[in-house]
C-alpha positions in Angstrom: 111.2 110.0 112.1 114.0 112.5 111.9 117.7 111.8 111.3 118.5 111.8 115.0 116.2 108.7 115.3 118.0 106.9 112.6 121.5 107.4 114.0 121.0 104.8 116.7 119.6 102.2 114.3 122.5 102.7 111.9 125.1 102.4 114.7 123.4 99.1 115.8 123.0 97.8 112.3 126.7 98.2 111.5 127.6 96.2 114.6 125.1 93.5 113.8 126.3 93.1 110.2 129.9 92.9 111.4 129.1 90.2 113.9 127.5 88.1 111.1 130.4 88.8 108.9 132.8 87.2 111.3 130.6 84.2 111.8 128.7 85.0 115.0 125.0 84.5 115.3 123.6 88.0 116.1 119.8 88.7 116.4 118.6 92.3 116.2 115.3 93.2 118.0 113.4 96.5 118.5 109.9 97.7 118.8 107.9 100.9 118.4 107.5 102.6 121.8 103.8 103.3 121.8 102.3 104.1 125.2 101.8 107.3 127.1 99.8 110.5 127.4 101.2 112.1 124.2 100.1 109.2 122.1 96.6 109.3 123.6 96.3 113.1 123.1 97.6 113.0 119.5 95.1 110.3 118.6 92.3 112.4 120.2 93.4 115.3 118.1 93.3 113.3 114.9 89.9 111.8 115.8 91.1 108.2 115.8 91.8 105.5 118.4 95.3 105.3 119.8 95.6 101.7 118.4 95.0 103.0 114.9 97.6 105.7 115.4 100.4 103.4 116.6 99.6 101.0 113.7 100.0 103.8 111.2 103.2 105.0 112.8 104.7 101.6 112.9 104.1 101.0 109.2 105.7 104.4 108.5 108.7 103.5 110.7 109.1 100.1 109.0 109.2 101.8 105.6 111.8 104.3 106.8 114.0 101.5 108.3 113.9 99.7 105.0 115.0 102.8 103.1 118.0 103.2 105.5 118.8 99.4 105.1 118.3 98.6 108.8 118.1 94.8 108.9 116.1 93.9 112.0 115.6 90.2 112.9 112.2 91.3 114.2 110.6 94.7 114.6 107.5 94.7 116.9 105.4 97.1 119.0 105.2 97.7 122.7 101.4 97.7 122.3 101.2 93.9 121.8 99.9 90.8 123.5 103.5 89.6 124.1 104.4 92.8 125.9 101.3 92.8 128.0 102.0 89.2 129.1 105.7 89.8 130.0 105.0 93.2 131.7 102.4 91.5 133.9 104.8 88.6 134.6 107.6 90.9 135.7 105.3 93.1 137.8 103.8 90.1 139.5 107.3 88.8 140.3 108.1 92.2 141.9 104.9 92.0 143.9 105.9 88.5 145.1 109.3 89.7 146.1 107.9 92.6 148.1 109.4 95.1 145.7 106.1 97.0 145.2 104.8 99.6 147.5 102.0 102.2 147.4 102.2 105.8 148.4 99.8 108.8 148.2 101.2 111.6 146.2 100.0 115.1 145.3 100.1 116.2 141.7 98.5 118.6 139.3 95.0 117.8 137.9 93.3 119.4 134.9 89.7 119.9 135.8 88.7 120.7 132.2 90.2 117.5 130.8 89.5 115.4 134.0 93.0 114.0 134.0 96.3 114.2 136.0 99.1 116.0 134.3 102.6 114.7 133.7 105.4 117.3 134.1 105.7 117.7 130.4 102.1 118.9 130.1 102.5 121.7 132.7 104.1 125.0 131.8 104.7 128.1 133.9 107.4 130.5 135.2 110.7 129.1 136.4 110.9 129.5 140.2 114.7 130.0 139.9 115.3 132.5 137.1 111.8 133.7 136.2 111.8 132.5 132.6 108.3 132.0 131.3 106.7 129.1 129.4 109.0 126.4 131.1 108.0 122.8 131.7 107.0 121.4 135.1 110.2 119.4 135.6 113.0 121.8 134.6 113.9 125.1 133.0 115.5 125.2 129.5 116.8 128.7 130.1 118.8 128.4 133.4 119.0 124.5 133.5 117.4 124.3 137.0 115.4 121.2 137.9 112.5 121.4 140.4 109.2 119.9 141.5 106.2 120.8 139.3 104.5 122.2 142.5 107.2 124.9 142.6 106.4 126.2 139.2 104.9 129.8 139.3 101.6 130.4 137.6 101.3 126.8 136.3 99.0 126.1 133.2 97.9 122.9 131.6 99.3 122.6 128.1 96.3 120.6 127.1 93.4 122.9 128.1 95.4 126.1 128.8 93.7 126.3 132.2 95.1 126.5 135.7 95.4 123.0 137.2 94.7 122.1 140.8 96.7 119.9 143.2 94.9 116.6 143.9 96.0 113.5 145.8 96.3 110.1 144.2 97.6 106.7 145.3 100.5 105.6 143.1 102.4 102.3 142.8 106.2 102.3 143.2 108.9 99.8 142.5 111.2 99.8 145.6 114.4 100.5 143.8 116.5 101.1 146.9 116.2 97.4 147.8 118.2 96.7 144.6 121.1 98.9 145.5 123.7 96.2 146.2 122.6 94.2 143.2 122.9 97.3 140.9 126.4 98.0 142.2 127.5 94.5 141.3 125.8 94.9 137.9 127.7 98.1 137.2 130.9 96.5 138.2 130.4 93.8 135.5 128.5 95.3 132.6 130.4 96.6 129.6 129.5 100.3 129.6 131.4 103.6 129.0 133.2 104.8 132.1 131.6 108.2 132.0 128.1 106.6 132.1 129.2 104.1 134.8 130.4 106.9 137.0 127.1 108.8 136.6 125.1 105.8 137.3 127.2 105.1 140.4 126.5 108.6 141.6 122.8 108.0 141.3 123.2 104.8 143.2 123.8 106.8 146.4 120.4 108.5 146.0 118.0 105.8 144.9 114.4 106.4 145.5 111.3 104.3 144.9 110.3 104.5 141.2 106.7 105.5 140.4 105.6 102.9 137.9 101.9 103.8 137.7 99.8 106.4 136.0 96.1 107.3 136.5 93.4 107.0 133.9 92.9 108.2 131.3 96.1 106.8 129.9 97.1 104.8 126.9 98.9 101.7 128.1 98.4 98.4 129.9 96.2 98.3 133.0 98.0 97.1 136.1 96.7 93.7 137.3 94.3 93.9 140.3 94.1 97.7 140.2 91.4 100.0 139.1 92.1 102.9 136.7 95.9 102.4 137.2 98.2 101.9 134.2 101.8 100.9 133.8 104.0 104.0 133.3 105.4 103.8 129.8 109.0 103.4 131.0 108.1 100.1 132.7 106.8 98.4 129.6 109.0 100.2 127.0 112.2 98.2 127.6 110.2 95.0 128.1 109.4 95.5 124.4 112.8 94.0 123.6 111.8 90.7 125.2 108.3 91.0 123.6 109.8 91.4 120.1 112.0 88.4 120.8 109.0 86.4 122.0 107.0 87.4 118.8 109.9 86.1 116.7 110.5 82.8 118.6 106.7 82.1 118.5 106.6 82.6 114.7 109.7 80.3 114.3 108.8 77.6 116.9 111.9 78.4 119.0 112.1 78.5 122.8 112.5 82.0 124.4 114.4 80.6 127.4 117.2 79.6 125.0 117.7 83.3 124.2 116.8 85.4 127.3 117.0 83.5 130.6 119.6 83.1 133.3 120.8 79.9 131.6 121.1 81.4 128.1 124.6 81.4 126.4 123.6 84.5 124.4 125.0 87.9 125.2 122.6 90.9 125.4 123.7 94.2 124.0 121.7 97.5 124.2 122.3 100.5 122.0 120.7 103.6 123.5 120.9 107.4 123.7 122.5 109.2 126.6 119.1 110.6 127.7 117.8 107.2 128.7 120.9 105.8 130.4 119.2 106.1 133.8 116.4 103.7 132.8 118.6 101.1 131.1 121.4 101.2 133.6 119.3 101.1 136.9 115.6 100.6 136.5 115.8 98.0 133.7 118.4 95.6 135.3 116.6 95.9 138.6 113.3 94.8 137.0 115.0 91.9 135.1 116.8 90.6 138.1 113.7 90.6 140.2 112.0 88.3 137.7 115.1 86.1 137.1 115.8 87.3 133.6 119.4 87.5 132.2 120.9 91.0 132.6 122.5 93.0 129.8 126.2 92.3 129.0 126.8 95.5 127.0 125.2 98.9 127.0 126.5 101.2 124.3 125.4 104.8 124.9 125.6 107.3 122.1 125.2 111.1 122.0 122.8 113.2 120.1 122.8 114.3 116.5 123.4 117.9 115.6 123.0 119.5 112.2 125.6 122.0 111.0 126.6 122.4 114.6 123.1 123.2 115.9 120.7 121.2 118.0 118.0 119.5 115.9 115.0 121.8 115.7 112.0 122.0 113.3 111.6 125.7 113.9 115.2 126.2 112.9 115.0 123.9 109.9 117.5 121.4 111.3 114.9 118.8 112.4 115.3 117.0 109.1 112.9 114.2 108.5 114.3 110.9 107.3 112.0 110.5 104.2 112.7 114.1 103.0 116.4 113.6 103.4 116.3 110.4 101.4 114.7 112.3 98.4 117.9 114.5 98.2 120.6 112.1 99.3 121.1 108.3 99.1 120.6 107.0 102.6 123.6 104.7 102.1 125.8 107.7 102.0 124.5 108.9 105.3 125.2 105.5 106.8 128.8 105.8 105.7 129.1 109.3 107.0 127.7 108.3 110.4 130.2 105.4 110.5 133.0 107.8 109.8 132.0 109.9 112.8 130.8 107.3 115.4 133.0 106.0 118.2 132.5 104.2 121.5 132.4 107.5 123.5 129.3 109.4 124.6 129.8 112.2 122.1 127.3 114.2 120.1 127.7 113.6 116.3 127.4 116.6 114.0 126.0 116.2 110.5 127.7 118.9 108.6 126.3 119.0 105.1 129.4 120.4 103.4 131.5 117.8 105.3 129.1 115.0 104.2 129.6 116.0 100.5 133.3 116.3 100.8 133.7 113.0 102.6 131.6 111.0 100.1 133.4 112.5 97.1 136.8 112.0 98.7 136.4 108.6 100.3 133.8 106.6 98.3 134.2 108.1 94.9 137.8 109.4 94.9 139.4 106.5 96.9 137.3 103.4 97.1 135.5 103.1 93.8 138.4 104.7 92.0 140.4 101.5 92.5 137.9 99.5 90.4 137.4 102.2 87.9 141.2 102.6 87.2 141.7 98.8 87.0 138.8 98.1 84.7 140.5 99.5 81.6 143.3 96.9 81.7 141.0 94.1 82.6 138.7 94.8 79.7 141.6 94.5 77.4 141.9 90.9 78.5 138.2 90.3 77.8 137.3 91.0 81.5 139.4 88.1 82.8 141.9 88.5 85.6 145.6 87.6 85.6 146.9 84.3 87.0 149.2 86.1 89.4 149.2 89.0 91.8 151.6 91.0 94.0 151.3 88.7 97.1 153.3 91.0 99.3 151.0 94.0 98.8 147.8 91.8 99.3 149.2 90.2 102.5 149.9 93.7 103.8 146.2 94.5 103.5 145.2 91.2 105.0 147.4 91.9 108.0 144.9 94.6 109.1 142.1 92.1 109.6 142.4 91.7 113.4 142.7 95.4 113.9 139.6 96.0 111.8 137.7 93.3 113.7 138.7 94.8 117.1 137.6 98.3 116.0 134.2 97.2 114.8 133.7 94.9 117.8 134.4 97.8 120.2 132.2 100.2 118.2 135.2 102.4 117.2 133.8 102.8 113.7 135.5 106.1 112.8 138.9 104.5 113.4 137.9 101.5 111.3 136.8 103.7 108.5 140.1 105.7 108.6 142.1 102.5 108.4 140.0 101.2 105.5 140.4 104.5 103.6 144.2 104.4 104.3 144.2 101.0 102.5 142.2 102.5 99.6 144.8 105.3 99.5 147.7 102.8 99.5 146.0 100.8 96.7 145.7 103.9 94.5 149.3 104.8 95.3 150.3 101.2 94.3 148.6 101.7 90.9 150.4 105.1 90.5 153.8 103.7 91.4 153.4 100.7 89.1 152.3 102.9 86.1 150.3 100.1 84.3 149.7 102.5 81.4 153.4 102.3 80.7 153.6 98.5 80.9 152.8 95.8 78.4 149.3 94.3 78.6 150.4 91.3 80.6 152.3 93.2 83.2 149.5 95.9 83.4 147.0 93.1 84.0 148.9 91.8 87.0 148.8 95.3 88.5 145.1 95.6 87.8 144.4 92.1 89.2 146.3 93.0 92.4 144.3 96.2 92.7 141.0 94.3 92.2 142.0 91.8 94.9 142.8 94.7 97.1 139.4 96.2 96.2 137.7 93.0 97.3 139.4 93.0 100.7 138.6 96.7 101.3 135.0 96.0 100.2 134.6 93.2 102.8 136.0 95.5 105.5 133.7 98.3 104.4 130.5 96.2 104.2 128.9 96.9 107.6 129.0 100.7 107.0 127.8 100.6 103.3 126.2 97.2 102.7 124.2 98.1 99.6 127.2 99.8 97.8 129.6 97.0 98.7 127.1 94.4 97.6 126.9 96.0 94.1 130.7 96.4 94.0 131.3 92.7 94.8 128.6 91.7 92.3 131.1 93.0 89.6 133.5 90.4 90.9 130.8 87.7 91.1 131.2 87.5 94.9 128.0 86.8 96.9 129.5 85.8 100.2 130.8 88.9 102.0 132.0 87.1 105.2 135.5 87.4 106.6 136.3 83.9 105.4 136.4 85.3 101.9 139.1 87.8 102.7 141.8 85.2 102.0 140.2 84.2 98.7 142.4 85.2 95.8 140.8 86.1 92.5 143.0 84.7 89.8 142.2 83.7 86.2 138.5 84.4 86.7 136.0 86.4 84.7 134.6 89.5 86.1 131.8 91.7 85.0 132.3 95.0 83.1 132.7 97.8 85.5 129.9 100.4 85.5 130.1 103.5 87.7 128.3 102.8 91.0 128.4 106.4 92.4 128.8 109.8 90.9 130.2 112.8 92.6 127.8 114.1 95.2 126.5 117.7 94.8 126.3 120.0 97.7 123.3 119.9 100.0 122.0 122.9 101.8 119.7 123.2 104.8 117.1 125.2 102.8 116.3 122.1 100.7 114.9 120.4 103.7 113.2 123.5 105.2 111.2 124.1 102.0 109.6 120.7 102.5 108.3 121.6 106.0 104.6 122.4 106.1 104.0 122.2 109.8 106.0 125.1 111.2 104.5 126.5 114.4 102.4 129.7 113.9 104.8 131.8 115.9 107.5 131.1 113.3 105.4 132.4 110.4 106.6 135.8 109.3 104.3 138.4 107.7 105.0 139.7 104.2 104.1 143.0 102.5 102.1 143.5 99.3 105.3 144.0 97.3 106.7 140.7 98.4 103.4 139.0 97.5 103.3 140.4 94.0 106.8 139.1 93.4 105.3 135.6 93.4 104.2 134.8 89.9 101.2 132.4 90.2 100.0 130.9 86.9 97.3 128.5 85.8 98.8 125.3 84.5 97.5 122.0 83.1 98.9 118.6 84.1 99.8 117.0 80.7 101.8 114.1 82.2 102.1 112.5 85.7 104.7 109.8 86.5 105.2 107.5 89.5 108.6 107.7 91.2 108.9 104.2 92.8 111.9 105.2 95.0 110.1 108.2 96.5 107.4 107.9 99.2 105.8 111.3 98.6 106.7 112.6 95.2 104.9 112.4 91.8 106.7 113.9 88.7 104.3 116.4 86.9 104.8 117.8 83.5 102.8 121.1 83.3 101.7 123.1 80.3 101.7 126.9 81.0 100.3 128.0 77.7 102.6 130.2 75.6 105.1 130.2 78.5 106.0 126.6 77.7 106.3 123.6 80.0 107.5 123.0 83.5 108.6 119.9 85.4 107.6 119.8 89.1 108.1 117.2 91.7 105.0 117.4 94.0 104.6 115.6 97.4 101.1 114.4 96.6 101.5 110.6 96.2 99.5 109.8 99.3 96.4 111.6 97.9 96.4 111.1 94.1 96.9 108.4 91.5 98.8 109.5 88.4 95.9 108.6 86.1 93.5 110.9 88.0 95.8 113.9 87.5 95.9 114.2 83.7 94.4 117.4 82.2 93.7 118.8 85.7 94.2 122.6 86.1 96.4 123.6 89.0 98.0 126.8 90.4 101.8 126.9 89.7 104.4 129.1 91.4 106.0 129.9 88.1 109.0 132.0 89.1 110.3 129.7 91.9 114.0 129.1 91.6 114.7 125.5 90.3 115.8 123.0 92.8 118.0 120.0 92.1 116.5 116.9 93.7 117.6 113.3 93.8 115.2 112.5 90.9 115.8 115.5 88.7 115.2 119.3 88.6 112.0 120.7 90.0 111.1 123.9 88.2 108.3 125.2 90.3 105.7 124.3 92.9 102.0 123.5 92.7 99.7 124.8 95.4 97.8 122.5 97.8 96.1 122.6 101.1 96.3 120.0 103.9 94.3 119.0 107.0 95.1 117.7 110.4 94.7 114.1 109.2 97.4 114.5 106.6 95.1 114.9 103.7 96.4 116.8 100.7 94.1 118.8 98.3 95.4 120.4 95.1 94.2 124.0 94.6 92.6 124.4 91.2 91.1 127.4 89.4 87.5 127.3 88.4 86.6 125.9 85.0 87.2 128.4 82.2 90.6 129.5 83.4 93.3 129.2 80.7 96.8 127.8 80.8 99.3 130.5 81.5 96.9 133.0 83.0 98.2 134.9 86.0 96.5 134.1 89.3 95.8 137.3 91.3 
């Protein structure tokens, strides 16, 4: 997963945590989207079954979501028995309601691979502008869209051969029949006006929706059909209901209480702008045809850019979530996203300099600074708070409760964060104006106690955006319940724990840190070097004299290397998936000795050890033959 994937999960998780804070029951469901030709081809390339691939990917995604503190009620897979059952149920309901039709279509066929090609697996010359190497459904150079049959000199991306046109009977959902129903749905659903306007435009040009794909295809076979499979976009959103069914079955609940026409629950979707068409038209049409409850809210978000550029691996801006977490606490990214997100369909830019500045200014300089400044005066009273506070100042902070609630409810997180930080500013100003360092101990304690009560209120407001940090902060005050009902609780004459710094000032990040971790750059992005550049690299034989696990890192092992008379080096190597620490001791490796040190989340890495890898993700350390000595130059 890259950071663009995690943006949506963070936005949703913030909303879910807020709902629980204010006393609402809120259930959070998702599933890995697993079907389609790309999954099948990737599994073939790896020499494994698609089922094994999707299982591995789901496990990896679950680990990533845990690192980023995404608290799903249930996380499932679209390749599941529940999803198959519900997909067939919805399809059969469409058949019964005469919403399924069949038409013969003409599409490209790869004779080498014996398979029909989706548009994304056909490339050729754009018929509009002449740009080469464009996909079968649209040109990324001039922006034109077209039928794949109009592409000039088409080639199959799979076999690199010229495909032929071949007829095939496909199954369609008769979407135009649902035009009036969809208009009524768009009139009632809570969705951004810009998206509603776009969907309304599309309503005027509804066409039957192709819901079938020909074998070979990784997905669910269509009932009573041979070699026909559900198109991935039919069963992908049904994965929401399947995840719910998986959860209710495990907990002995009734799914009709949650997702049926008689349910009292509201249904909210959080989605990217690129799939608004599916969630705003196809999905409600399918649900209504099978008598399922329709969504009440569809929150559409924009894409994530990095330093103002579109995310791209070749440009080094396609930052993977796990690599990012090794350099920056994911909690800080959650806060940064919250400070940028709103209820509009806008792209969000992750500016690395802005991230550092915002964390240091807001969380360290404003929020945590309140507790840090107050702690000195409280410790003088044996960590016990005063029996009185400045009620007027505290009531002023509490008066923001309804505004904060409304901003989180309506997904205007950036405005909520600004207001919360304004309160942190005013609390620091309160401390400055009262000058407790000039007062006697009793008066100073009242000021500090007032500030700590303000800190508690601000923490509860801030919790959805930074749950882990806030939980640690309120543990200092012995507060476990972070719900809104604790906003009114006044901390008077109670013991608190000694304040320990929860966050240090963040050091600057740069895009090169993440680029250096990439080992799968496409061949056309590999630059040649000359012999002088090669000889600038000082490769040395080194011996591993110590290897340590880093529990917080998924990929890294900390190595201490002896380089003979040149001394020792500490290197963080991404080899955890292939080696156990005990197996590494006394092993000879090849060290890039003169690599500039890099500051990482877990310490300074003073070099790099060489390794090779294969297509299955295997990692193999490169070692000199026996007889090589520590410190020797590798030529």
